[in-house]
C-alpha positions in Angstrom: 3.4 -29.5 28.5 2.4 -25.8 28.0 2.4 -26.4 24.2 0.1 -29.4 24.6 -2.3 -27.4 26.8 -2.4 -24.8 24.0 -3.2 -27.5 21.5 -6.0 -28.7 23.8 -7.5 -25.2 24.0 -7.5 -24.9 20.2 -9.2 -28.3 20.0 -12.0 -27.3 22.4 -12.5 -24.0 20.5 -12.5 -25.9 17.2 -15.2 -28.2 18.4 -17.5 -25.3 19.1 -16.7 -23.3 16.0 -17.3 -26.2 13.6 -20.4 -27.7 15.2 -19.0 -30.7 17.1 -19.6 -29.9 20.8 -21.4 -27.0 22.5 -21.6 -26.1 26.2 -25.1 -27.3 27.4 -27.6 -24.6 28.3 -25.1 -22.0 27.1 -27.7 -19.2 26.9 -28.3 -19.7 30.6 -24.5 -19.6 31.4 -24.2 -23.3 31.0 -24.2 -26.3 33.4 -21.0 -27.7 34.8 -19.5 -30.7 32.9 -22.5 -31.1 30.7 -22.2 -30.8 26.9 -24.4 -31.0 23.8 -23.2 -32.6 20.5 -23.6 -30.4 17.5 -24.5 -31.3 13.9 -21.0 -32.7 13.1 -20.4 -34.1 16.6 -23.5 -36.2 16.6 -22.6 -37.7 13.2 -19.1 -38.6 14.4 -20.4 -40.0 17.6 -23.0 -42.1 15.8 -20.3 -43.4 13.5 -18.1 -44.4 16.4 -21.0 -46.3 17.9 -21.7 -48.1 14.7 -18.1 -49.1 14.3 -18.1 -50.6 17.8 -21.6 -52.2 17.5 -20.8 -53.8 14.2 -17.4 -55.1 15.3 -19.2 -56.8 18.3 -22.4 -58.1 16.8 -21.5 -58.7 13.1 -18.0 -60.1 13.5 -19.0 -62.4 16.5 -21.8 -64.9 16.1 -21.9 -65.4 19.8 -22.4 -61.7 20.8 -25.9 -60.1 20.7 -27.2 -56.7 21.8 -29.8 -55.3 24.2 -31.0 -51.9 25.3 -32.0 -51.9 29.0 -33.8 -49.1 30.8 -32.0 -46.2 32.6 -34.3 -46.6 35.6 -33.8 -49.8 37.4 -35.0 -51.3 40.7 -32.9 -49.8 43.6 -32.0 -53.2 45.0 -29.9 -53.8 41.9 -27.5 -51.1 43.0 -27.4 -52.6 46.5 -26.5 -56.0 45.1 -23.9 -54.6 42.7 -22.1 -52.8 45.6 -22.7 -49.3 44.2 -24.7 -48.1 47.2 -22.0 -49.0 49.6 -18.8 -48.8 47.6 -19.2 -46.6 44.6 -17.1 -43.7 46.1 -14.2 -41.4 45.2 -11.8 -40.0 47.8 -12.7 -36.3 48.2 -10.4 -33.5 49.5 -10.9 -29.7 49.8 -8.4 -26.9 49.8 -9.5 -24.5 52.6 -8.1 -21.4 50.9 -9.5 -21.8 47.4 -12.6 -23.7 48.5 -12.0 -26.0 45.6 -12.7 -29.7 45.7 -10.5 -32.4 44.3 -10.2 -36.1 44.0 -7.3 -37.1 46.3 -6.2 -40.0 44.0 -6.1 -37.7 40.9 -3.9 -35.2 42.7 -1.4 -37.9 43.4 -1.7 -39.4 39.9 -1.0 -35.9 38.5 2.1 -35.6 40.7 3.4 -39.0 39.4 2.8 -37.9 35.9 4.9 -34.8 36.5 7.8 -37.0 37.6 7.3 -39.0 34.4 7.5 -35.8 32.4 10.8 -34.9 34.1 12.3 -38.2 33.2 11.1 -37.9 29.6 12.6 -34.5 29.3 16.0 -35.7 30.5 15.9 -38.5 27.9 14.9 -36.0 25.2 17.7 -33.6 26.0 20.2 -36.5 26.1 19.0 -37.8 22.8 19.6 -34.4 21.2 23.1 -34.1 22.8 24.3 -37.6 21.8 22.5 -38.0 18.4 22.5 -41.4 16.7 24.8 -43.0 19.3 22.3 -42.4 22.1 21.1 -45.5 24.0 17.9 -44.5 25.9 17.8 -47.7 28.0 21.4 -47.3 29.2 20.8 -43.6 29.9 17.6 -44.4 32.0 19.5 -47.0 34.1 22.7 -44.9 34.7 21.8 -41.2 34.7 21.8 -39.9 38.4 18.9 -37.4 37.9 16.8 -40.0 36.1 17.5 -42.6 38.8 16.7 -40.1 41.6 13.4 -39.2 40.0 12.5 -42.9 39.3 13.3 -43.9 42.9 11.0 -41.0 44.2 8.3 -42.1 41.8 8.5 -45.8 42.8 8.3 -44.9 46.5 5.3 -42.7 46.1 3.6 -45.1 43.7 4.0 -48.0 46.1 2.5 -46.0 49.0 -0.3 -44.8 46.8 -1.2 -48.3 45.5 -1.2 -49.7 49.1 -3.4 -46.8 50.4 -5.9 -47.4 47.6 -6.1 -51.1 48.2 -6.3 -50.7 52.0 -8.9 -47.8 51.5 -6.6 -45.8 53.8 -7.9 -42.2 53.5 -5.5 -40.9 56.1 -2.5 -42.3 54.1 -3.8 -40.7 50.9 -3.8 -37.3 52.7 -0.4 -37.9 54.1 1.0 -38.7 50.7 -0.4 -35.3 49.4 1.3 -33.5 52.4 4.6 -35.4 52.1 4.8 -34.7 48.3 4.0 -31.0 49.0 1.2 -31.1 46.5 -0.4 -27.7 46.3 -3.9 -26.6 45.2 -3.6 -25.5 41.5 -5.8 -22.5 42.3 -4.6 -21.1 45.6 -1.1 -22.5 45.5 -1.4 -23.5 49.2 -1.3 -26.9 50.9 -4.0 -26.2 53.4 -6.0 -29.4 52.9 -9.0 -30.9 54.7 -9.2 -34.6 55.7 -10.0 -37.1 52.9 -13.5 -38.4 52.9 -15.5 -40.7 50.6 -18.1 -39.3 48.2 -20.8 -41.5 46.6 -21.1 -40.8 42.9 -24.7 -41.9 42.2 -27.5 -39.5 41.4 -30.6 -40.3 43.4 -34.2 -39.3 42.6 -37.7 -40.5 43.5 -40.3 -42.4 41.5 -43.9 -42.0 42.6 -46.7 -39.5 43.0 -46.5 -38.7 46.7 -43.7 -38.2 49.2 -44.8 -41.1 51.4 -45.3 -43.5 48.5 -42.2 -42.5 46.5 -39.5 -45.1 45.8 -35.9 -43.9 45.9 -34.2 -44.8 42.7 -30.9 -44.0 41.0 -29.8 -42.8 37.6 -27.6 -45.7 36.5 -23.8 -45.1 37.0 -23.0 -47.8 34.5 -24.9 -49.9 31.8 -23.5 -53.3 32.8 -26.1 -54.1 35.5 -28.8 -54.0 32.9 -27.0 -56.8 31.1 -26.5 -58.9 34.2 -30.2 -58.8 35.3 -31.2 -59.8 31.7 -28.7 -62.7 31.5 -31.2 -65.5 31.6 -33.7 -63.6 29.4 -31.1 -63.3 26.6 -29.5 -66.7 27.1 -32.8 -68.6 27.0 -34.6 -66.7 24.2 -31.5 -66.6 22.1 -30.5 -70.2 22.9 -27.0 -68.9 23.6 -24.2 -71.2 24.6 -21.2 -70.4 26.8 -19.1 -68.5 25.8 -21.3 -65.7 24.6 -21.5 -61.9 25.0 -24.2 -59.2 25.4 -23.5 -55.7 24.1 -25.1 -52.5 25.0 -24.8 -48.8 24.3 -26.4 -46.3 26.6 -26.3 -43.3 28.9 -24.9 -43.4 32.4 -24.6 -40.7 35.1 -22.1 -40.0 37.8 -21.9 -37.0 40.2 -18.2 -36.5 39.6 -16.3 -34.5 42.2 -14.1 -32.8 39.6 -15.5 -33.0 36.1 -12.9 -31.6 33.9 -11.0 -31.8 30.6 -13.9 -31.1 28.3 -15.9 -34.2 27.4 -13.3 -36.5 29.0 -15.0 -36.5 32.4 -18.7 -35.6 32.5 -21.7 -36.1 34.7 -23.9 -37.4 31.9 -22.0 -39.7 29.4 -22.5 -42.6 27.1 -20.9 -46.1 27.4 -20.4 -49.0 25.0 -20.1 -52.1 27.1 -19.9 -55.8 26.4 -20.2 -58.5 29.0 -18.7 -61.9 27.8 -19.8 -64.9 29.8 -17.3 -67.8 30.2 -16.7 -71.0 32.1 -15.2 -70.6 35.6 -11.4 -71.2 35.4 -11.2 -69.9 31.8 -11.7 -66.2 32.6 -8.0 -65.2 32.6 -7.5 -66.8 29.2 -10.5 -64.9 27.8 -9.3 -61.7 29.5 -6.0 -61.9 27.6 -7.8 -62.6 24.3 -10.1 -59.6 24.8 -7.2 -57.3 25.7 -5.6 -58.1 22.3 -8.9 -57.8 20.4 -9.8 -54.5 21.9 -6.3 -53.0 21.4 -6.5 -54.1 17.7 -9.9 -52.3 17.4 -8.3 -49.0 18.5 -5.1 -49.3 16.5 -7.0 -50.2 13.3 -8.2 -46.6 13.2 -4.8 -45.4 12.2 -4.1 -42.8 14.9 -0.7 -44.3 15.5 0.2 -47.5 17.5 2.5 -45.5 19.8 -0.4 -43.4 21.0 -2.0 -46.4 22.8 -0.8 -48.4 25.8 -2.1 -50.7 28.5 -2.2 -49.6 32.1 -2.9 -52.3 34.8 -4.9 -51.2 37.8 -3.2 -50.4 41.0 -6.4 -51.2 42.9 -8.8 -53.8 41.7 -12.5 -53.1 42.0 -14.4 -55.3 44.5 -15.7 -57.5 41.7 -12.5 -58.1 39.7 -9.6 -60.5 39.7 -7.8 -58.8 36.7 -8.2 -55.3 35.2 -6.4 -53.1 32.7 -7.1 -49.9 30.8 -6.4 -49.0 27.2 -5.0 -45.5 27.4 -4.6 -42.9 24.6 -2.2 -40.1 24.5 -4.5 -37.1 24.9 -3.1 -33.5 24.8 -3.1 -33.7 28.6 -1.3 -37.1 28.9 -2.1 -40.7 28.5 -5.7 -41.3 29.7 -8.1 -44.2 29.9 -10.5 -44.7 26.9 -11.5 -48.3 27.6 -11.4 -50.7 30.6 -11.2 -54.4 30.3 -12.1 -56.3 33.5 -12.4 -59.9 34.7 -15.4 -59.5 36.9 -15.5 -63.1 38.1 -19.0 -64.4 39.0 -19.6 -61.5 41.4 -22.5 -59.8 39.6 -24.6 -62.8 38.7 -24.0 -64.3 42.2 -25.0 -61.1 43.9 -28.2 -60.7 41.9 -29.1 -64.3 42.6 -28.6 -63.6 46.3 -30.6 -60.4 46.4 -33.4 -61.4 44.1 -33.8 -64.9 45.4 -33.9 -66.2 41.8 -31.6 -68.9 40.5 -29.3 -67.3 37.9 -27.1 -70.1 36.5 -26.3 -71.7 33.2 -26.7 -75.4 32.4 -23.7 -76.5 30.4 -24.7 -79.5 28.2 -21.1 -80.4 27.7 -20.4 -80.6 31.4 -23.9 -81.8 32.2 -23.9 -79.4 35.2 -25.0 -75.9 36.2 -22.8 -73.1 37.3 -22.6 -69.3 37.6 -20.6 -68.0 34.6 -17.6 -65.7 35.0 -17.6 -62.5 33.1 -15.1 -60.5 31.0 -16.1 -56.9 30.5 -15.0 -54.4 27.9 -16.2 -50.9 28.5 -15.6 -47.8 26.5 -16.7 -44.2 27.2 -18.1 -43.0 23.9 -17.3 -39.4 24.8 -13.7 -40.3 25.6 -13.4 -42.2 22.4 -14.8 -39.2 20.6 -12.2 -36.9 22.2 -9.3 -39.3 21.5 -10.3 -39.4 17.8 -10.4 -35.6 17.5 -7.1 -35.3 19.4 -5.4 -37.8 17.2 -6.9 -36.3 14.0 -6.4 -32.6 14.7 -3.5 -31.2 12.6 -2.3 -27.7 11.8 -0.2 -27.8 8.6 1.9 -25.2 6.8 1.6 -25.5 3.0 4.2 -25.0 0.3 2.8 -21.5 -0.4 3.1 -20.5 3.3 -0.6 -20.7 3.9 -1.8 -22.8 6.9 -4.7 -25.1 7.1 -6.4 -26.9 10.0 -7.5 -30.4 9.1 -9.1 -33.3 11.0 -7.6 -36.5 9.5 -10.4 -38.7 10.7 -10.8 -42.2 9.4 -13.0 -41.8 6.3 -15.6 -44.2 7.5 -16.1 -42.2 10.7 -16.0 -38.7 9.3 -19.3 -36.7 9.8 -19.5 -35.7 6.2 -18.1 -38.1 3.6 -18.4 -36.0 0.5 -18.7 -32.2 -0.2 -20.1 -31.2 -3.6 -19.0 -27.8 -4.7 -20.0 -25.9 -7.9 -17.1 -23.8 -9.0 -19.3 -20.7 -9.4 -23.0 -20.0 -8.6 -24.2 -19.6 -12.2 -24.0 -21.1 -15.8 -25.9 -24.3 -14.7 -23.1 -25.5 -12.3 -25.3 -25.3 -9.1 -28.0 -27.4 -11.0 -25.4 -30.0 -12.0 -24.0 -30.2 -8.5 -27.5 -30.6 -7.0 -28.2 -33.4 -9.5 -25.1 -35.2 -8.3 -26.1 -34.5 -4.6 -29.6 -36.0 -5.2 -28.1 -39.2 -6.5 -25.4 -39.8 -3.9 -27.2 -38.6 -0.7 -28.9 -42.1 -0.4 -25.5 -43.8 0.0 -23.6 -41.5 2.3 -23.8 -38.1 4.0 -23.0 -35.4 1.5 -22.8 -31.6 1.9 -23.5 -29.0 -0.7 -21.6 -25.7 -0.5 -21.5 -22.8 -3.0 -20.5 -19.9 -0.8 -17.1 -18.2 -1.0 -14.1 -19.1 -3.1 -13.3 -22.8 -3.8 -10.2 -22.5 -1.6 -12.2 -21.3 1.4 -14.7 -24.1 0.9 -11.9 -26.7 0.8 -10.6 -25.3 4.1 -14.1 -25.5 5.7 -14.3 -29.2 4.7 -10.8 -29.9 5.9 -11.8 -28.5 9.3 -14.6 -30.9 9.8 -12.7 -33.9 8.4 -14.5 -34.4 5.1 -12.3 -36.9 3.2 -13.4 -36.0 -0.3 -14.6 -32.9 -2.2 -16.0 -32.9 -5.7 -15.8 -29.7 -7.8 -18.3 -29.2 -10.6 -16.9 -26.9 -13.3 -17.9 -25.8 -16.8 -16.2 -28.8 -18.4 -18.5 -31.1 -16.3 -21.5 -30.0 -18.3 -19.9 -31.4 -21.5 -17.7 -34.3 -20.4 -19.8 -35.4 -17.4 -16.7 -35.5 -15.3 -15.8 -33.8 -12.0 -12.6 -33.1 -10.1 -12.3 -35.1 -6.8 -10.0 -33.7 -4.2 -8.4 -35.9 -1.4 -8.3 -34.3 2.1 -5.0 -35.7 3.4 -2.9 -35.2 0.3 -4.9 -32.4 -1.3 -4.2 -34.1 -4.6 -6.9 -33.9 -7.3 -8.1 -36.3 -9.9 -10.6 -36.0 -12.8 -13.2 -38.8 -12.7 -16.5 -39.6 -14.5 -19.6 -38.7 -12.5 -21.0 -42.2 -12.9 -17.9 -43.6 -11.1 -18.2 -41.3 -8.1 -20.5 -43.6 -6.1 -18.2 -46.5 -6.4 -15.0 -44.5 -5.7 -16.4 -42.9 -2.5 -18.3 -45.9 -1.3 -15.2 -48.1 -1.4 -13.3 -45.6 0.8 -15.9 -44.6 3.4 -17.7 -48.0 3.8 -17.5 -49.3 7.4 -16.7 -52.7 5.9 -13.1 -51.5 5.3 -12.6 -50.8 9.0 -14.2 -54.1 10.0 -12.1 -56.1 7.6 -8.9 -54.9 9.2 -10.0 -56.4 12.5 -10.1 -60.0 11.1 -7.0 -60.0 9.0 
């Protein structure tokens, strides 16, 4: 665990040093849980969004996109349930004066038990070698069974307390499990109370005439209130989906773990409208589709898992998360929910407008059910960096830090490097740069030794480097270096565009999704 925490610290430092993420307003001592994306971070983030957008709107003829406003009529949030029910359970430690989410404290406690079980299995595997049967060990070892029984008991109480909205029981679980404040080390806890996560502001020129509105806590409602607009103008037939990428805002109690949990973040959401009664079938299909989307990035299938919700949201009849193994444990990067007909029915009720779909095959009207897929762009960004970050020791004893990002998502696709800064090499390199810059993002670098320049490009995840040397002036060839293997190959300059384009084209990623 300590080793993983050290890796995470290095990753956060790496993000700032190489222009991926900066603390927001840093010259004014920053603003809690708010970050700015640097020159490389914004490129990676935009590439992630393009991969998602194209996978939704290009590969599915029945999915279209919109871009709804951040400011929305306040009654929308009353209808959606956010005004009354968008809360987190808050608890304070009286000694440290620090505030925590009660559910997160308990989840972290359960994760620590999981770690104990995993360590027991790892120790046994080393002791018994190839003859080790992990399943038999888990079901027979007294220490594992004791820990598992403790975990199951706490988890059952926790799930029931969440579903019953029993705040007193949440506090009692924290006390019974002797969960201490990470800062003070004491268990001097306040009562648990609900805390609404929405940011409120006012729209209007005078205090008397101002309208109280909210910064949207999710992008989904902008899709629901535009359901009929899109359906009618696009002549869409059930089943069909509406996709959207946009900012959302939540006044998180404990914003932590870098860009994983922020107060201003970005979401990629798709609402898929289906016939009532078919929603669970579509829920299963979208679970498989979305997991395939993540695994196609090549971070390792074992790093992803599904986690079904202990407590369903007020609108859902099924819900699961796709979790990724971050340096701080498995954490949610995407949620898949069967939202039933709750949202459209609520907006019909509160607006007084009929929001239904006429199905020509059934010759009847009904309120569609909805399957939602929702990704936090920032969490996706962090999962990619965590999966790609490597520290390697080379054959000569030197070490290098490299981001093994999928080539199509890398901020810079190609670095063009003149071997030295004279003898016409910079001019030849600039000539190549001017030809290729129209096809993909290139970076020109002539400072320091060629080895140091390779290391800089490794650190930002550039998949290919091209070195222009003296022979290039005569044979019109360059040396192309591959990031992951560090192998080098001599190729004609006129073939460069084709070689690089084939490797970094988004099409390659998309084709994996339909095989």
